[in-house]
N, CA, C and O of each residue as an XYZ file, in Angstrom:
428
protein
N     175.692    229.428    171.860
C     174.848    229.635    170.635
C     174.772    228.491    170.153
O     175.755    228.031    169.573
N     173.708    227.823    170.260
C     173.275    226.548    169.367
C     173.812    226.550    167.805
O     174.077    227.627    167.273
N     173.942    225.473    167.186
C     173.958    225.549    165.590
C     173.132    226.225    165.017
O     173.484    227.164    164.303
N     171.706    225.862    165.222
C     170.870    226.528    164.714
C     170.800    227.897    165.060
O     170.227    228.586    164.216
N     171.219    228.488    166.063
C     171.126    230.091    166.349
C     172.283    230.468    165.435
O     172.167    231.460    164.716
N     173.407    229.723    165.420
C     174.609    230.571    164.206
C     174.333    230.143    163.097
O     175.060    230.606    162.218
N     173.447    229.325    162.705
C     172.889    229.241    160.984
C     172.246    230.413    160.829
O     172.613    231.161    159.923
N     171.083    230.813    161.756
C     170.100    231.625    161.467
C     170.738    233.119    161.515
O     170.257    234.090    160.930
N     171.711    233.126    162.183
C     172.524    234.529    162.269
C     173.454    234.464    161.346
O     173.249    235.375    160.544
N     174.429    233.807    161.041
C     175.436    234.014    160.389
C     175.199    233.775    158.644
O     175.802    234.309    157.713
N     174.301    232.959    158.625
C     173.878    232.277    157.300
C     172.811    232.947    156.366
O     172.818    233.370    155.210
N     171.765    232.844    157.517
C     170.573    233.379    156.845
C     170.389    234.778    157.191
O     169.659    235.398    156.416
N     170.972    235.548    158.358
C     171.131    236.795    158.342
C     170.013    237.231    159.255
O     169.856    238.443    159.407
N     169.227    236.393    159.875
C     168.484    236.825    161.153
C     168.840    237.502    162.156
O     169.992    237.264    162.521
N     168.150    238.439    162.880
C     168.639    239.005    163.822
C     167.764    238.287    165.068
O     166.645    237.791    164.940
N     168.554    238.357    166.304
C     167.643    237.671    167.408
C     166.788    238.878    167.877
O     167.351    239.930    168.180
N     165.514    238.757    167.938
C     164.668    239.689    168.385
C     164.376    239.540    169.656
O     164.269    240.525    170.386
N     164.171    238.031    170.192
C     164.001    238.069    171.538
C     164.239    236.561    171.915
O     164.242    235.756    170.984
N     164.416    236.155    173.062
C     165.218    234.788    173.421
C     164.497    233.625    172.757
O     165.012    232.508    172.793
N     163.303    233.836    172.136
C     162.412    232.686    171.500
C     162.152    232.957    169.891
O     161.354    232.244    169.283
N     162.761    233.864    169.335
C     162.436    234.098    167.643
C     163.340    235.140    167.417
O     163.921    235.933    168.157
N     163.310    234.902    165.947
C     164.348    235.917    165.328
C     163.697    236.641    164.430
O     162.475    236.529    164.338
N     164.405    237.496    163.627
C     163.753    238.810    162.528
C     164.201    238.563    161.498
O     165.432    238.552    161.513
N     163.628    238.288    160.304
C     164.204    238.094    158.908
C     164.147    239.403    158.273
O     163.019    239.518    157.792
N     164.732    240.270    158.087
C     164.954    241.662    157.594
C     164.481    241.513    156.074
O     163.650    242.296    155.612
N     165.081    240.399    155.251
C     164.711    240.339    154.023
C     163.277    240.262    153.708
O     162.879    240.768    152.659
N     162.457    239.676    154.518
C     161.099    239.437    154.359
C     160.284    240.144    155.246
O     159.056    240.138    155.152
N     160.982    240.830    156.209
C     160.073    241.312    157.106
C     159.240    240.401    157.931
O     158.017    240.472    157.816
N     159.720    239.644    158.662
C     158.685    238.668    159.383
C     159.589    238.357    160.815
O     160.759    238.644    161.067
N     158.691    237.744    161.536
C     159.393    237.001    162.930
C     159.502    235.624    162.574
O     158.784    235.129    161.705
N     160.414    234.946    163.237
C     160.547    233.401    162.993
C     160.463    232.744    164.545
O     161.500    232.798    165.206
N     159.665    232.332    164.950
C     159.681    231.682    166.331
C     160.665    230.236    166.316
O     160.706    229.471    165.353
N     161.267    230.091    167.313
C     162.120    228.829    167.386
C     161.397    227.461    166.970
O     161.932    226.494    166.428
N     160.109    227.598    167.335
C     159.177    226.309    167.030
C     159.150    226.183    165.466
O     159.152    225.086    164.907
N     159.117    227.642    164.655
C     158.730    227.382    163.329
C     159.999    227.126    162.436
O     159.866    227.030    161.216
N     161.386    227.001    163.116
C     162.239    226.709    162.399
C     163.295    225.758    162.964
O     164.205    226.182    163.677
N     163.168    224.478    162.643
C     163.919    223.657    163.172
C     164.791    222.792    162.010
O     164.481    221.633    161.736
N     165.503    223.234    161.599
C     166.473    222.727    160.386
C     166.961    221.395    160.617
O     166.854    220.474    159.807
N     167.436    221.332    161.615
C     167.890    219.664    161.973
C     166.864    218.247    161.897
O     167.199    217.081    161.692
N     165.525    218.815    162.137
C     164.302    217.777    162.047
C     163.567    217.910    160.570
O     163.081    216.915    160.033
N     163.531    219.096    160.016
C     162.833    219.627    158.857
C     163.680    219.838    157.660
O     164.405    220.833    157.633
N     163.667    219.112    156.792
C     164.212    219.145    155.445
C     164.033    220.259    154.764
O     165.008    220.746    154.192
N     162.952    220.795    154.694
C     162.337    222.132    154.301
C     162.941    223.191    154.772
O     163.412    224.091    154.077
N     162.955    223.136    155.931
C     164.090    223.911    156.796
C     165.332    224.094    156.493
O     165.799    225.230    156.414
N     166.039    223.016    156.282
C     167.285    222.737    156.194
C     167.748    223.375    154.456
O     168.836    223.882    154.183
N     166.758    223.197    153.621
C     166.784    223.530    152.366
C     167.295    225.223    152.080
O     168.066    225.745    151.274
N     166.367    225.771    153.268
C     166.502    227.463    153.162
C     168.105    227.692    153.214
O     168.681    228.364    152.359
N     168.832    227.012    154.400
C     170.177    226.921    154.485
C     171.096    226.787    153.072
O     172.069    227.492    152.804
N     170.653    225.924    152.411
C     171.022    225.293    151.218
C     170.851    226.579    149.942
O     171.752    226.840    149.144
N     169.747    227.147    149.970
C     169.301    227.855    148.897
C     170.229    228.965    149.147
O     170.962    229.306    148.218
N     170.314    229.701    150.504
C     171.043    230.904    150.666
C     172.600    230.658    150.338
O     173.233    231.488    149.686
N     173.294    229.251    150.916
C     174.453    229.490    150.712
C     174.813    229.293    149.079
O     175.786    229.881    148.608
N     174.042    228.509    148.324
C     174.070    228.553    146.985
C     174.066    229.803    146.374
O     174.753    229.946    145.362
N     173.280    230.924    146.898
C     173.209    232.174    146.416
C     174.636    232.825    146.534
O     174.944    233.630    145.655
N     175.569    232.544    147.575
C     176.820    232.845    147.987
C     177.732    232.348    147.066
O     178.918    232.675    147.105
N     177.325    231.665    146.326
C     178.111    231.041    145.747
C     178.687    229.422    145.844
O     179.413    228.933    144.978
N     178.272    228.775    146.927
C     178.615    227.503    147.381
C     177.930    226.429    146.610
O     176.779    226.516    146.183
N     178.731    225.403    146.466
C     178.119    224.250    145.672
C     177.549    223.131    146.936
O     178.223    222.734    147.887
N     176.162    222.784    146.632
C     175.838    221.784    147.788
C     175.784    220.467    147.138
O     175.330    220.304    146.005
N     176.280    219.486    147.917
C     176.167    218.029    147.391
C     175.709    217.023    148.300
O     175.765    217.353    149.485
N     175.290    215.934    148.059
C     174.784    215.118    149.066
C     175.074    213.506    148.817
O     174.988    212.994    147.701
N     175.423    212.794    149.997
C     175.695    211.455    149.407
C     174.634    210.433    150.468
O     174.805    210.315    151.681
N     173.832    209.944    149.881
C     172.744    209.352    150.309
C     171.956    210.140    151.161
O     171.742    211.303    150.818
N     171.428    209.664    152.339
C     170.600    210.426    153.128
C     171.121    211.026    154.530
O     170.447    211.677    155.328
N     172.519    210.646    154.648
C     173.104    211.075    156.061
C     174.475    211.785    155.827
O     175.290    211.726    156.748
N     174.869    212.573    154.472
C     175.790    213.226    154.036
C     175.789    214.234    153.304
O     175.622    214.000    152.107
N     175.952    215.557    153.683
C     176.140    216.510    153.191
C     177.172    217.392    152.936
O     178.012    217.168    153.807
N     177.530    218.205    152.268
C     178.546    219.272    152.036
C     178.446    220.553    151.076
O     177.794    220.693    150.042
N     179.184    221.322    151.654
C     179.447    222.556    150.815
C     180.801    222.898    150.295
O     181.661    223.428    150.998
N     180.971    222.573    149.016
C     182.320    222.911    148.508
C     183.085    221.646    148.574
O     182.932    220.721    147.776
N     184.088    221.653    149.770
C     184.939    220.627    150.268
C     184.739    220.681    151.564
O     185.774    220.405    152.171
N     183.679    220.965    152.374
C     183.190    220.991    153.785
C     182.436    219.949    153.577
O     181.675    220.088    152.619
N     182.355    218.650    154.297
C     181.381    217.754    154.488
C     181.278    217.491    155.883
O     182.117    217.685    156.763
N     179.745    216.863    155.982
C     179.294    216.366    157.494
C     178.217    215.459    157.397
O     177.473    215.270    156.434
N     178.219    214.910    158.529
C     176.996    213.757    158.457
C     175.969    213.912    159.600
O     176.193    214.603    160.594
N     174.901    213.269    159.404
C     174.279    213.523    160.503
C     173.245    212.285    160.462
O     173.446    211.382    159.650
N     172.110    212.241    161.360
C     171.119    210.873    161.769
C     170.317    211.032    160.295
O     169.770    210.029    159.835
N     170.262    212.186    159.632
C     169.571    212.195    158.262
C     169.989    213.201    157.833
O     170.856    213.857    158.411
N     169.354    213.586    156.527
C     170.032    214.614    155.430
C     169.687    216.043    156.013
O     170.509    216.919    155.743
N     168.776    216.347    156.644
C     168.457    217.883    157.183
C     169.518    218.061    158.334
O     170.147    219.119    158.368
N     169.709    217.266    159.104
C     170.877    217.248    160.288
C     172.253    217.423    159.471
O     173.006    218.369    159.700
N     172.531    216.428    158.486
C     173.780    216.658    157.851
C     174.159    218.104    157.171
O     175.268    218.626    157.057
N     172.921    218.556    156.774
C     173.013    219.946    156.165
C     173.365    221.072    157.056
O     174.218    221.910    156.763
N     172.668    221.067    158.173
C     173.100    221.891    159.479
C     174.514    221.664    159.978
O     175.277    222.602    160.207
N     174.861    220.298    160.149
C     176.405    220.299    160.446
C     177.108    220.581    159.385
O     178.159    221.124    159.728
N     177.013    220.461    158.223
C     177.631    221.069    157.106
C     177.862    222.551    156.996
O     178.871    223.149    156.623
N     176.666    223.024    157.415
C     176.837    224.675    157.467
C     177.430    224.976    158.645
O     178.164    225.965    158.655
N     177.281    224.346    159.655
C     177.941    224.848    161.150
C     179.420    224.643    160.813
O     180.156    225.502    161.299
N     179.985    223.734    160.118
C     181.348    223.351    159.952
C     182.083    224.603    159.057
O     183.264    224.939    159.150
N     181.089    225.172    158.200
C     181.373    226.055    157.305
C     181.641    227.239    157.825
O     182.585    227.913    157.412
N     180.673    227.717    158.997
C     181.021    228.670    159.978
C     182.244    228.906    160.548
O     182.986    229.888    160.544
N     182.324    227.567    161.150
C     183.432    227.220    162.138
C     184.831    227.518    161.685
O     185.725    228.157    162.239
N     184.777    226.708    160.201
C     185.954    227.099    159.599
C     186.372    228.408    159.015
O     187.540    228.795    159.005
N     185.522    228.959    158.610
C     185.511    230.241    158.016
C     185.808    231.403    158.824
O     186.315    232.444    158.406
N     185.394    231.105    160.228
C     185.525    232.247    161.366
C     186.915    232.295    161.663
O     187.271    233.469    161.769
N     187.780    231.538    161.829
C     188.987    231.183    161.843
C     189.626    231.660    160.901
O     190.428    232.516    161.274
N     189.613    231.450    159.719
C     190.497    231.647    158.497
C     190.364    232.687    157.708
O     191.356    233.231    157.222
N     188.689    233.254    157.388
C     188.634    234.282    156.354
C     187.494    234.910    157.092
O     186.383    234.741    156.589
N     187.603    235.862    158.603
C     186.508    236.240    159.078
C     185.733    237.064    158.261
O     184.560    236.896    157.927
N     186.778    238.304    157.861
C     185.814    239.338    157.332
C     185.490    238.945    155.740
O     184.582    239.571    155.194
N     186.066    238.126    155.130
C     185.638    237.643    153.756
C     184.446    237.081    153.914
O     183.515    237.722    153.426
N     184.176    236.054    154.458
C     183.243    235.440    154.684
C     181.798    236.042    155.092
O     180.729    235.793    154.535
N     182.011    236.858    156.151
C     181.037    237.854    156.660
C     180.602    238.652    155.873
O     179.405    238.875    155.691
N     181.600    239.222    155.266
C     181.204    240.417    154.113
C     180.475    239.649    153.128
O     179.638    240.375    152.591
N     180.458    238.299    152.612
C     179.845    237.656    151.742
C     178.196    237.180    152.292
O     177.225    237.026    151.551
N     178.227    237.005    153.835
C     176.875    236.412    154.309
C     176.379    237.822    154.757
O     175.170    237.752    154.982
N     176.754    238.778    154.919
C     175.970    240.076    155.682
C     175.565    240.780    154.608
O     174.938    241.829    154.759
């Protein structure tokens, strides 16, 4: 599973509908892979930020290549990639330590 897939499923709550698209139950729409490129598109990455802020995480950025959520930080070639990397690190860290607590908050 790629970073984008993990973020779409575990943070945004989207379900894989077909190999090339997700389904957003909150909005009732299909999202194709080509329509969601958060590592290249800052607007798409900000969807991740908005969702995590709803769950109580605080977003911070340092310059255009570092982003963080609470105490988890990550870098990337650009801010969008840094956001995805930080979100993915959050998933990885919490899936090992607090699996049920995080998933109950995210789902």
